[in-house]
C-alpha positions in Angstrom: -39.3 -3.7 23.6 -42.7 -2.3 23.9 -43.9 0.1 21.3 -47.2 1.9 20.2 -48.7 2.3 16.8 -50.0 5.8 16.3 -52.0 7.5 13.5 -50.8 10.9 12.2 -48.2 13.0 10.4 -44.7 12.2 11.4 -43.7 15.8 10.9 -46.2 16.7 13.7 -44.9 14.2 16.2 -42.9 15.3 19.3 -39.9 13.0 20.1 -36.2 13.0 20.7 -35.7 11.5 17.3 -37.8 11.2 14.2 -36.9 8.6 11.6 -36.8 9.5 7.9 -37.6 6.9 5.3 -34.6 7.7 3.3 -32.9 6.6 0.1 -29.2 6.0 0.0 -28.5 9.5 -1.5 -30.3 11.1 1.5 -32.0 13.5 -0.8 -35.4 14.3 0.8 -38.0 13.9 -1.9 -41.6 12.8 -1.4 -43.6 10.8 1.1 -42.2 10.7 4.7 -39.1 12.6 3.6 -41.1 15.3 1.9 -43.3 15.7 5.0 -40.2 16.0 7.2 -38.5 18.4 4.7 -41.6 20.6 4.7 -41.7 20.7 8.5 -38.0 21.0 9.0 -37.2 23.4 6.3 -34.7 23.5 3.5 -31.8 23.3 6.0 -32.9 19.8 6.9 -32.6 18.6 3.3 -29.2 20.3 2.9 -27.9 18.8 6.1 -29.2 15.3 5.1 -27.6 15.5 1.6 -24.3 16.6 3.2 -24.2 13.3 5.1 -24.8 11.2 2.0 -24.6 9.0 0.2 -24.8 6.1 2.7 -24.9 2.3 2.2 -28.2 0.6 1.9 -29.5 -0.1 5.4 -27.3 2.5 7.0 -28.3 5.6 8.9 -27.2 9.2 9.1 -28.2 11.8 11.8 -29.0 15.5 11.4 -30.4 18.2 13.5 -34.2 18.3 13.3 -34.3 22.1 12.5 -38.0 23.2 12.5 -39.4 19.9 13.7 -40.3 19.2 17.4 -37.4 16.8 17.9 -33.7 16.9 18.6 -32.6 14.7 15.7 -33.7 13.2 12.4 -32.3 9.8 11.8 -32.2 9.2 8.1 -32.6 5.4 7.6 -31.8 4.3 4.1 -34.2 1.4 3.4 -34.3 2.3 -0.3 -31.5 2.4 -2.9 -31.2 5.5 -5.1 -29.8 3.2 -7.8 -31.0 0.1 -9.8 -34.7 -0.4 -9.5 -35.0 1.7 -6.3 -36.9 -1.0 -4.5 -36.5 -1.8 -0.8 -35.9 -5.4 0.3 -36.6 -7.3 3.5 -32.9 -7.0 4.4 -32.7 -3.3 3.7 -35.8 -2.6 5.8 -34.6 -4.8 8.7 -31.1 -3.2 8.7 -32.5 0.4 8.4 -34.9 -0.1 11.3 -32.4 -1.8 13.5 -29.7 0.8 12.8 -32.2 3.6 13.5 -33.0 2.2 16.9 -29.4 1.5 17.7 -28.3 5.1 16.7 -31.1 6.6 18.8 -29.9 4.6 21.7 -26.3 5.8 21.1 -27.5 9.4 21.1 -29.3 8.8 24.5 -32.8 9.3 23.0 -35.7 8.2 25.1 -38.4 8.7 22.4 -38.4 7.8 18.7 -41.0 7.8 16.0 -40.5 5.5 13.0 -42.5 5.3 9.8 -43.1 2.3 7.5 -39.6 2.3 6.0 -39.4 1.1 2.4 -43.2 0.7 2.1 -43.9 3.9 0.1 -42.2 4.8 -3.2 -39.7 2.0 -2.5 -42.5 -0.4 -3.3 -42.3 -3.0 -0.5 -45.7 -4.4 0.6 -46.9 -2.5 3.7 -48.1 -5.6 5.6 -44.7 -7.4 5.0 -42.7 -4.3 5.7 -44.7 -3.5 8.9 -44.1 -7.1 10.1 -40.3 -6.8 9.7 -40.3 -3.4 11.5 -42.5 -4.6 14.3 -40.3 -7.7 14.8 -37.2 -5.5 14.8 -38.6 -3.1 17.4 -40.1 -6.0 19.5 -36.8 -7.8 19.7 -34.6 -4.7 20.3 -33.1 -4.4 23.8 -32.8 -0.6 24.4 -30.4 1.3 26.6 -32.2 4.6 26.7 -35.2 4.2 24.5 -38.5 3.8 26.3 -41.1 5.5 24.0 -41.0 4.0 20.5 -43.9 4.9 18.2 -44.6 3.3 14.8 -46.5 6.0 12.9 -49.0 5.6 10.1 -50.1 8.5 8.0 -53.5 7.4 6.9 -56.3 5.3 8.4 -55.9 2.3 6.2 -52.1 2.1 6.8 -52.8 2.6 10.6 -55.2 -0.4 10.6 -52.8 -2.6 8.8 -49.8 -1.7 11.0 -51.9 -2.0 14.2 -53.1 -5.5 13.2 -49.6 -6.7 12.3 -48.2 -5.2 15.5 -50.8 -7.1 17.5 -49.9 -10.3 15.8 -46.2 -9.8 16.4 -46.8 -9.0 20.1 -49.1 -12.0 20.5 -52.3 -10.1 20.6 -51.2 -7.4 23.1 -52.4 -3.8 22.5 
């Protein structure tokens, strides 16, 4: 499916669903989760934790509370046990399950960050390639506006380059 790479703060995006880069406990700490928690309020963190823990690669859905979205899809690409590191499989599963769950909810728009590439320690370029491939190969029912969001300029440039490679040079 077609998707865009955008530069900005995920908590400032408008969409039917925003994807949280979650750990299996669903406790919203720093990074993407922290930005969403600050934007959505304490109720968002409480609602997320009430849905956890979940299996690695699984997703849970909550209301978006103070965010400009209907849902937050908490995609567990990072374990909250062991070494806490994301893997290629956990990123692939979390990204696919987030897209699938958004479709099941009838969402038309979704914003996804670089799952597993922050505190979970997976290399951004490799993680971005996995996520871009998952989005590119996904056949949606309702989704038509999928955005891969990058917070800073360097991250944006890396993700945009990888997305162009995955899509065969398309913008």
